[in-house]
C-alpha positions in Angstrom: 34.5 70.2 42.2 38.3 70.2 42.1 38.3 71.5 38.5 36.0 74.4 39.6 38.5 75.5 42.4 41.5 75.2 40.0 39.9 77.5 37.5 38.9 80.1 40.2 42.5 80.3 41.4 43.7 80.8 37.8 41.2 83.7 37.5 42.5 85.5 40.7 46.1 85.1 39.6 45.5 86.5 36.2 43.6 89.5 37.7 46.5 90.4 40.1 48.9 90.1 37.2 46.9 92.5 35.1 46.8 95.1 37.9 50.6 94.9 38.3 51.0 95.3 34.6 49.0 98.5 34.7 51.0 100.0 37.5 54.3 99.2 35.9 53.2 100.8 32.6 52.0 104.1 34.1 53.1 105.9 31.0 50.4 104.1 29.0 47.4 106.1 28.1 44.5 105.6 30.6 41.9 104.9 28.0 43.8 102.2 26.1 44.9 100.5 29.3 41.3 100.5 30.6 40.0 99.0 27.3 42.6 96.2 27.4 41.8 95.3 31.0 38.0 95.4 30.3 38.4 93.0 27.4 40.6 90.6 29.4 38.0 90.6 32.2 35.2 89.7 29.8 37.3 86.7 28.5 38.1 85.6 32.1 34.4 86.0 33.0 33.3 83.5 30.3 36.1 81.1 31.3 34.7 81.3 34.8 31.2 80.5 33.6 32.5 77.5 31.6 34.4 76.2 34.5 31.4 76.4 36.8 29.1 74.7 34.2 31.7 71.9 33.7 31.8 71.4 37.5 28.1 71.3 37.8 27.8 68.9 34.9 30.4 66.6 36.5 28.3 66.5 39.6 25.1 65.7 37.7 26.6 62.9 35.5 26.2 60.0 37.9 22.7 61.1 38.7 21.8 61.2 35.0 23.3 57.8 34.4 21.5 56.3 37.4 18.2 57.8 36.0 18.9 56.2 32.6 19.5 52.8 34.2 16.4 53.2 36.3 14.3 53.8 33.1 15.8 50.7 31.5 15.0 48.6 34.5 11.4 50.0 34.5 11.0 49.1 30.8 12.4 45.6 31.5 10.0 45.1 34.4 7.1 46.4 32.2 8.1 44.0 29.4 8.3 41.1 31.9 4.9 41.9 33.4 3.4 42.1 29.9 4.9 38.7 29.0 3.7 37.1 32.2 0.2 38.5 31.8 0.1 37.3 28.2 1.2 33.8 29.2 -1.4 33.6 32.0 -4.1 34.7 29.6 -3.0 32.1 27.0 -3.0 29.2 29.4 -6.2 30.2 31.0 -8.0 29.8 27.7 -6.0 26.7 26.8 -6.8 24.9 30.1 -10.5 25.6 29.7 -10.7 24.6 26.1 -8.6 21.3 26.5 -9.8 20.5 30.0 -6.2 20.2 31.3 -5.8 19.2 35.0 -2.4 20.8 35.5 0.5 22.5 33.7 3.9 24.0 34.5 5.7 26.7 32.5 9.1 28.4 32.5 10.6 31.0 30.2 14.3 32.2 30.2 15.9 35.2 28.6 19.4 36.7 28.8 20.6 34.0 31.1 17.9 34.3 33.7 14.4 33.0 34.4 11.8 35.6 33.5 8.7 33.5 34.4 8.1 30.3 36.3 4.6 29.2 37.2 2.4 26.2 37.9 -1.3 26.0 36.9 -4.0 23.7 38.1 -3.5 20.5 40.0 -1.0 17.6 39.8 -3.7 15.1 40.8 -7.5 15.6 40.6 -8.3 13.4 43.5 -6.0 15.0 46.1 -6.2 18.5 44.6 -2.5 19.0 45.1 -1.5 22.1 43.2 1.2 22.1 40.6 4.5 23.5 41.8 7.0 24.5 39.0 9.9 23.8 41.5 8.7 20.5 42.9 6.1 18.8 40.6 7.6 16.4 38.0 6.2 15.8 34.6 7.1 13.2 32.1 8.5 15.0 29.0 8.6 12.3 26.4 10.5 13.3 23.2 12.1 16.3 25.0 14.4 13.6 26.6 16.3 13.4 23.3 18.0 16.7 24.0 19.6 15.2 27.2 20.8 12.1 25.3 22.2 14.3 22.5 24.1 16.4 25.0 25.7 13.2 26.5 26.8 12.0 23.1 28.4 15.4 22.3 30.3 15.1 25.6 31.8 11.9 24.3 32.6 13.5 21.0 34.2 16.4 22.8 36.5 14.0 24.7 37.5 12.4 21.4 35.9 9.0 22.3 33.8 9.1 19.2 33.3 11.2 16.1 29.9 12.3 14.9 30.6 11.0 11.4 31.9 7.6 12.5 30.0 4.4 11.8 28.0 3.4 14.9 28.7 -0.3 14.2 32.3 0.3 15.3 31.0 1.0 18.8 28.6 -2.0 19.0 29.9 -5.2 20.5 27.2 -7.9 20.8 25.5 -7.1 17.5 25.6 -4.8 14.5 23.1 -2.9 12.4 22.5 -4.8 9.2 24.3 -3.4 6.1 21.0 -2.9 4.2 22.6 0.0 2.3 26.2 0.7 1.4 26.6 3.9 3.4 27.1 3.4 7.2 24.8 4.9 9.8 26.7 7.5 11.8 26.1 9.3 15.0 25.1 12.5 13.1 22.5 10.5 11.2 20.9 9.2 14.4 21.1 12.6 16.2 19.3 14.2 13.2 16.8 11.3 12.8 18.1 10.6 9.3 19.3 7.0 9.9 16.6 5.7 7.5 14.9 3.5 10.2 11.3 2.3 10.1 8.9 3.4 12.7 8.0 1.1 15.6 4.9 1.1 17.8 4.4 -2.4 19.2 6.5 -4.0 22.0 8.5 -0.8 22.8 7.2 -0.4 26.3 9.0 -2.4 29.1 6.9 -4.4 31.6 8.9 -3.4 34.6 11.4 -0.8 35.8 14.2 -3.5 35.7 13.4 -4.3 32.1 13.5 -0.6 31.3 17.0 -0.1 32.9 18.2 -3.2 30.9 16.8 -1.9 27.6 20.2 -2.4 25.9 19.7 -6.2 26.1 16.6 -6.0 24.0 17.9 -3.5 21.4 18.9 -6.1 18.8 15.3 -7.5 18.7 13.6 -4.1 19.1 15.6 -2.2 16.5 13.5 -1.5 13.4 14.5 -2.3 9.9 16.1 0.3 7.6 14.1 1.5 4.7 16.3 4.2 3.1 20.0 5.1 2.8 21.2 7.2 5.8 21.2 10.9 5.4 18.4 10.8 2.8 15.2 11.5 4.7 14.2 12.7 8.1 12.2 9.9 9.9 11.8 10.3 13.7 13.4 7.3 15.4 13.1 6.8 19.2 14.9 3.5 18.9 17.9 5.3 17.3 18.3 7.3 20.5 18.0 4.1 22.5 21.0 2.9 20.5 22.9 6.1 21.5 22.0 5.5 25.1 23.6 2.0 25.0 26.8 3.5 23.7 26.8 6.2 26.4 26.5 3.3 29.0 29.5 1.5 27.4 31.8 4.5 27.5 30.8 5.8 30.9 30.8 2.3 32.5 27.5 3.3 34.2 23.9 2.8 33.5 22.2 5.5 31.5 20.5 7.1 34.5 23.7 7.3 36.5 25.7 8.6 33.6 23.4 11.6 32.6 22.9 12.4 36.3 26.7 12.7 36.8 27.6 14.5 33.6 24.5 16.6 32.8 22.0 16.9 35.6 24.4 17.6 38.5 26.6 20.2 36.8 23.5 22.1 35.8 21.8 21.8 39.2 18.9 19.8 37.8 18.3 18.1 41.1 14.9 16.7 40.3 15.4 15.4 36.8 15.6 11.7 36.2 15.1 8.8 33.8 14.4 6.4 36.7 12.5 8.2 39.5 13.0 7.0 43.0 10.2 6.7 45.6 10.4 10.4 46.6 10.4 11.6 43.0 7.4 9.3 42.2 5.5 10.9 45.0 5.9 14.3 43.3 5.2 13.1 39.8 2.0 14.6 38.4 -0.7 12.0 37.6 -1.2 11.5 33.9 -4.6 11.6 32.3 -5.8 10.4 29.0 -8.0 12.3 26.5 -11.1 11.1 28.4 -9.8 12.4 31.7 -9.0 9.0 33.2 -5.7 8.5 35.1 -3.1 6.3 33.4 -0.4 4.2 35.0 3.3 4.8 34.8 4.8 3.4 31.6 8.3 2.0 31.2 10.1 2.2 27.9 12.7 0.1 26.0 13.7 3.4 24.3 14.3 5.0 27.7 17.0 7.5 26.4 14.4 8.9 24.0 11.2 9.0 26.1 11.5 8.3 29.8 12.7 11.6 31.4 10.8 13.3 34.1 11.6 16.8 35.2 10.3 20.0 36.9 9.8 23.2 35.0 12.5 24.8 37.1 15.1 22.2 36.0 14.2 22.6 32.4 14.7 26.3 32.7 18.3 25.6 33.9 18.9 23.3 30.9 17.6 25.9 28.4 19.9 28.5 29.9 22.9 26.2 29.5 21.8 25.5 25.9 21.6 29.2 25.1 24.7 30.0 27.1 27.3 28.2 25.1 27.0 25.1 27.2 27.5 26.7 30.6 25.3 27.7 33.5 27.2 29.9 35.9 30.6 28.4 36.6 29.5 24.9 35.5 29.9 23.8 31.9 28.5 20.6 30.2 29.7 21.4 26.7 32.3 23.6 25.1 30.9 26.5 23.1 31.7 24.8 19.8 29.7 21.6 20.6 26.9 23.5 22.4 26.4 25.7 19.4 26.6 22.7 17.1 23.5 21.3 18.7 21.6 24.5 17.6 22.8 24.9 14.1 21.2 23.2 11.0 22.7 19.7 10.2 20.2 18.4 7.7 17.7 19.7 5.2 16.9 18.4 1.7 16.7 21.9 0.4 17.6 25.4 1.8 13.9 26.4 1.6 12.9 23.5 3.8 13.1 23.8 7.6 15.7 21.3 8.8 17.0 19.8 12.0 19.8 20.4 14.4 21.0 17.7 16.8 17.8 16.5 18.4 16.0 19.8 17.7 14.0 20.6 14.6 13.8 24.0 13.0 10.7 26.1 12.7 10.6 29.6 11.2 7.9 31.8 12.6 7.4 35.2 11.0 11.0 35.1 9.9 12.4 34.1 13.3 14.3 30.9 13.5 13.2 28.7 16.4 14.3 25.2 17.5 11.6 23.0 18.9 11.1 19.6 20.7 7.8 18.0 21.5 6.9 15.2 23.9 3.8 13.2 23.8 3.3 10.0 25.8 0.2 8.5 27.3 -0.9 10.9 30.0 1.5 13.7 29.3 2.3 16.5 26.8 5.4 18.7 26.7 7.0 21.3 24.5 10.3 23.2 24.4 11.3 26.1 22.1 14.6 28.0 21.8 15.3 31.2 19.9 19.1 31.2 19.9 19.5 34.6 18.3 17.3 36.2 21.0 18.7 34.1 23.9 15.1 33.1 24.7 13.6 29.7 25.6 10.3 28.4 26.9 9.1 25.0 28.2 5.7 23.8 29.3 4.4 20.4 30.4 0.9 19.1 31.2 -0.5 16.0 32.7 -2.9 15.4 29.8 -2.7 13.4 26.6 -2.9 14.5 23.0 -2.7 18.3 23.4 -2.0 20.2 20.3 -0.7 23.5 21.7 2.8 23.7 20.2 2.2 25.7 17.1 -0.3 28.0 18.8 1.9 28.8 21.8 5.1 29.2 19.7 3.4 31.5 17.1 1.6 33.6 19.7 4.8 34.3 21.7 7.0 35.0 18.6 4.5 37.2 16.9 3.8 39.2 20.1 7.3 39.7 21.4 9.9 38.9 18.7 8.6 39.2 15.2 10.2 42.0 13.1 8.1 44.5 11.3 9.0 42.8 8.0 10.0 39.1 8.1 13.4 38.3 6.5 13.3 36.5 3.2 14.9 33.1 2.7 18.6 33.1 2.0 18.2 31.7 -1.6 18.1 33.0 -5.1 14.8 34.6 -6.2 12.2 32.1 -7.3 10.4 32.3 -10.7 7.2 30.5 -11.5 7.7 27.4 -13.7 5.5 26.7 -16.7 4.3 23.3 -15.6 4.0 21.1 -12.5 6.9 18.7 -11.8 6.5 15.5 -13.9 5.3 12.4 -12.0 4.1 14.3 -8.9 0.5 13.1 -9.1 -0.4 10.3 -6.8 -0.9 9.3 -3.2 1.6 9.9 -0.4 1.8 8.7 3.2 3.8 10.0 6.2 7.1 8.2 6.3 7.2 7.3 10.0 5.6 3.8 9.7 6.6 0.2 10.0 7.1 -1.2 6.5 8.4 -4.6 7.3 6.2 -6.0 10.1 2.5 -6.6 10.8 2.4 -3.2 12.4 1.9 -1.8 8.9 -1.8 -2.8 9.0 -2.2 0.0 11.6 -1.9 2.5 8.7 -4.4 0.9 6.4 -7.0 3.6 7.2 -4.5 6.4 8.0 -4.7 9.7 6.3 -3.0 10.0 3.0 -2.1 13.0 0.8 -3.6 13.1 -2.7 -1.6 15.2 -5.1 -3.0 16.3 -8.4 -1.8 18.8 -11.0 -3.4 20.7 -13.8 -1.0 22.9 -15.9 1.1 24.8 -13.4 -1.3 24.4 -10.5 -0.7 21.6 -7.9 -3.5 20.7 -5.4 -2.7 18.8 -2.2 -5.6 17.3 -0.3 -6.2 14.9 2.5 -8.1 11.6 2.1 -9.3 11.5 5.7 -10.1 14.9 7.0 -6.5 16.0 7.7 -7.3 19.6 6.7 -8.5 21.7 3.8 -6.9 21.3 0.3 -4.0 23.6 -0.5 -2.8 25.0 -3.8 0.8 25.3 -4.9 2.6 26.5 -7.9 6.0 25.1 -9.2 9.0 27.4 -8.9 12.1 27.3 -11.0 15.3 26.8 -8.9 18.6 25.2 -9.8 18.7 22.8 -6.9 15.5 20.7 -7.4 11.7 20.8 -7.7 10.2 23.4 -5.3 6.5 24.2 -4.9 5.3 27.5 -3.5 2.0 27.6 -1.6 -0.5 30.2 -2.7 -3.6 31.6 -1.1 -7.2 31.9 -2.4 -6.3 35.2 -4.2 -3.1 33.7 -5.8 -0.7 35.5 -3.4 2.3 33.6 -2.0 1.8 32.3 1.5 5.5 31.7 2.2 5.4 27.9 2.7 7.5 25.6 0.4 7.4 22.0 -0.5 10.3 20.0 -1.9 9.9 17.1 -4.5 12.5 14.4 -3.9 13.6 12.3 -6.9 15.6 9.1 -7.4 16.6 8.2 -10.9 14.1 10.7 -12.2 11.1 9.2 -10.3 9.4 11.0 -7.5 10.2 9.3 -4.2 9.0 11.7 -1.5 7.4 15.1 -0.8 8.6 17.3 2.0 6.1 20.0 3.0 7.4 23.0 4.9 9.7 21.2 7.3 11.5 17.8 7.4 9.1 16.3 10.0 6.4 16.4 7.3 8.1 14.0 4.8 5.7 11.8 2.8 6.6 8.7 0.8 5.0 8.5 -2.7 3.0 5.2 -2.7 2.9 2.7 -5.5 -0.4 2.9 -7.4 -1.9 -0.2 -5.7 -1.3 1.3 -2.2 -3.4 4.4 -2.9 -6.3 4.7 -0.4 -9.1 4.3 -2.9 -7.5 1.2 -4.6 -7.0 -0.4 -1.3 -10.7 0.2 -0.4 -11.6 -1.2 -3.9 -9.7 -4.4 -3.1 -11.6 -4.8 0.2 -14.9 -4.2 -1.6 -14.1 -6.8 -4.2 -13.3 -9.3 -1.5 -16.6 -8.6 0.2 -18.3 -9.1 -3.2 -16.6 -12.4 -3.6 -18.0 -13.5 -0.2 -21.5 -12.7 -1.4 -21.0 -14.3 -4.8 -19.6 -17.5 -3.2 -22.5 -17.8 -0.8 -25.0 -17.4 -3.6 -23.0 -19.7 -5.9 -23.0 -22.5 -3.2 -26.7 -22.1 -2.4 -27.9 -21.9 -6.0 -25.5 -24.7 -7.1 -27.0 -27.1 -4.5 -30.5 -26.2 -5.8 -29.5 -26.7 -9.4 -27.9 -30.1 -8.7 -31.0 -31.3 -6.9 -33.2 -30.3 -9.8 -35.3 -27.9 -7.8 -35.1 -25.1 -10.4 -37.6 -25.1 -13.3 -35.3 -24.1 -16.1 -32.7 -26.1 -18.1 -33.2 -29.6 -16.8 -30.0 -31.5 -16.5 -27.8 -28.4 -15.7 -25.0 -29.1 -13.3 -23.2 -26.6 -10.9 -19.7 -26.7 -9.5 -20.8 -26.8 -5.9 -17.4 -28.1 -4.8 -15.6 -25.1 -6.2 -18.1 -22.7 -4.7 -17.7 -24.4 -1.3 -13.9 -24.1 -1.5 -14.2 -20.4 -2.3 -16.6 -20.0 0.6 -14.2 -21.7 2.9 -11.4 -19.4 1.9 -13.6 -16.3 2.5 -14.8 -17.7 5.8 -11.2 -18.2 7.1 -10.2 -14.6 6.1 -13.3 -13.1 7.8 -12.6 -15.2 10.9 -9.0 -13.8 10.9 -10.3 -10.2 10.7 -12.9 -10.7 13.4 -10.4 -12.3 15.8 -7.8 -9.6 15.1 -10.3 -6.8 15.8 -11.5 -8.6 19.0 -7.9 -8.9 20.2 -7.3 -5.2 19.6 -10.5 -4.3 21.5 -9.6 -6.5 24.5 -5.8 -6.0 24.6 -5.6 -2.4 23.4 -2.7 -0.4 24.6 -1.0 -3.5 26.1 0.2 -4.3 22.6 2.9 -1.6 23.2 4.3 -3.9 26.0 3.7 -7.4 24.6 1.9 -9.0 21.8 0.4 -12.2 23.3 1.3 -15.5 21.6 -2.3 -16.2 21.0 -2.6 -13.1 19.0 0.5 -13.9 17.0 -1.0 -17.4 16.3 -3.9 -15.7 14.6 -1.5 -14.8 11.7 -1.4 -18.5 10.7 -5.0 -18.2 9.6 -4.4 -16.1 6.4 -1.4 -18.3 5.6 -3.7 -21.4 5.9 -6.1 -19.6 3.5 -3.3 -19.5 0.9 -3.2 -23.3 0.9 -7.0 -23.4 0.4 -6.7 -20.9 -2.4 -4.0 -23.1 -4.1 -6.4 -26.1 -3.8 -9.2 -23.9 -5.3 -7.0 -23.1 -8.3 -6.0 -26.7 -8.7 -9.6 -28.0 -8.8 -10.8 -25.1 -11.0 -8.2 -25.7 -13.7 -9.0 -29.4 -13.6 -12.7 -28.7 -14.3 -12.3 -25.9 -16.9 -12.4 -28.4 -19.9 -15.2 -30.5 -18.5 -18.5 -30.0 -20.3 -20.5 -30.7 -17.2 -20.5 -27.0 -16.1 -21.8 -24.0 -17.9 -19.2 -21.7 -19.5 -20.7 -18.7 -17.7 -20.2 -20.4 -14.3 -16.6 -21.2 -15.3 -15.9 -17.6 -16.2 -17.4 -16.4 -12.9 -15.3 -18.9 -10.9 -12.1 -17.8 -12.7 -13.0 -14.2 -11.8 -13.6 -15.2 -8.2 -10.3 -17.0 -8.0 -8.5 -14.0 -9.5 -10.0 -11.6 -6.9 -9.2 -14.0 -4.1 -5.6 -14.1 -5.3 -5.5 -10.3 -5.4 -6.7 -10.3 -1.8 -3.8 -12.6 -0.9 -1.4 -10.1 -2.4 -3.2 -7.4 -0.4 -2.5 -9.4 2.8 1.1 -9.9 1.8 1.5 -6.1 1.1 0.3 -5.4 4.7 2.6 -8.1 6.2 -0.3 -10.2 7.4 1.0 -13.6 6.1 2.9 -15.4 8.8 4.8 -14.2 11.9 6.0 -10.8 10.8 6.8 -9.1 14.1 
């Protein structure tokens, strides 16, 4: 309003000046003077209108800005309500389809929680409802994000370097130098240390054993199967090794260290790796796939698996991850190290989705997401971050074996974040190659297995990929109902063999596979993302050849039984033909003894699996381990069989046809021994 008064005063002064000028120049002609005054008044009138409009506009400005802000707030609230309604609808159908007792969900965006809710019950017997602020869930593999954060804190304080050899930081024992290149912290953080998988004896019997997991690491650490930095192979025990190093440098046990340096700064008051009595009372009861409650499990790989948390706490952690390592005034990582967790650190090829530190990448409709999944007996969890959108979500359920990750992630991204046209990969344009990559045909198996212990037998009947090529078309199918066959075409790129998936009509689907080679030979196939890395198997380990070996052994059992029975009848002269014919009953009996021992081993092993079951994850009883002496004893019997057979080959007492049949039987039994050796079933391989 001040500008309006100033311009009004100027108008009055100019009017008075004009009148004085007319009086002073009385000699001027009346018409001319009148015309000049009239023109001046018109100009001053428009100046007055402009001043008034400016003043009114100045008064209306704040109101207009407030209205604009109000509209933005209304749109934000509408978007939030739409998101909440969408999530509620998704989980309503999911809980019904999967029969989930209870769930907790949290989503964050722009540094604040946009939705926090509990669904269902924490315990079916008491009917206690799930509270997202108070009910704890076990999060399994999501625990690795906490351990990775603690390691980066040590790197930030210059106590270690991400590319330093971890053996430098181990005192009581060292990782074996299986390969020339050392295993570094970055290798373990990205699951590229080249370690075997491990499934047996990784659970601790008591809470005290779990807290002292570091004392068992040397025995529990799996063997190395590949040079570090070559393949992604998820390793829980690798993160347990990181946890032991955190303990050493913090001079506290792992629980106390992460509580002090991660949980407390972020206000994660209910998060824990070793719950106390109060936290145990608020822990949701876990249920298996049949809806039966499961007991609390302790883990020797505690830093990778044992965390329990509320959805509210996980929301705070995600906000810190997306907020350059800080939540409010508290900071757990500097921006450089916080952002380092979220960038790509490993991928065998630019077209293959890689891994950050702990997190793995997943592109959905052109949007880059970072994901972590947790699956332990009785619980399922999932966390997804979209760094470029400042968005994160987390859910946990007290049910085993849920497969919701992909559905939830894709539904949220496609509904709220996907651009109209997904961005294309940041690589040179692909052109179709003339022929499939040489040597790609064969069988492939997922690379997270135990290759050096008796655990390997667990994968005898596991699903394998069968890859076959014809011209420039590659077909990838599953041997055990792992999904429909897919078709791929080779693409010409400068940085290695790439396959592009095509649909039924020949159009590109947008998924890529990378063919890894060593010295020209195909070693592995990576389909889509690094977590789907498959080793190419030697020809004899293909599923159908393994089944053929088992069938041949069963045939030997039948032939040996018939040979022994018929041989006894022949030697006693009870058969009407060829009087005086003799049979090698002794050799048939030795063969039958070998077969009986092997069958007894299989029956006893299956019985132990039935009766012991999940307890193998805690401890393999010595009685079960003693069973593995049986196939070794069978080898001694086979050696005796060969000795007696070779000694009787030149004797004319036995018919030549019977001798040939016995040689064939001995050869197939020898092949079965190699089969046992391949699956690590000869001796105490634990």
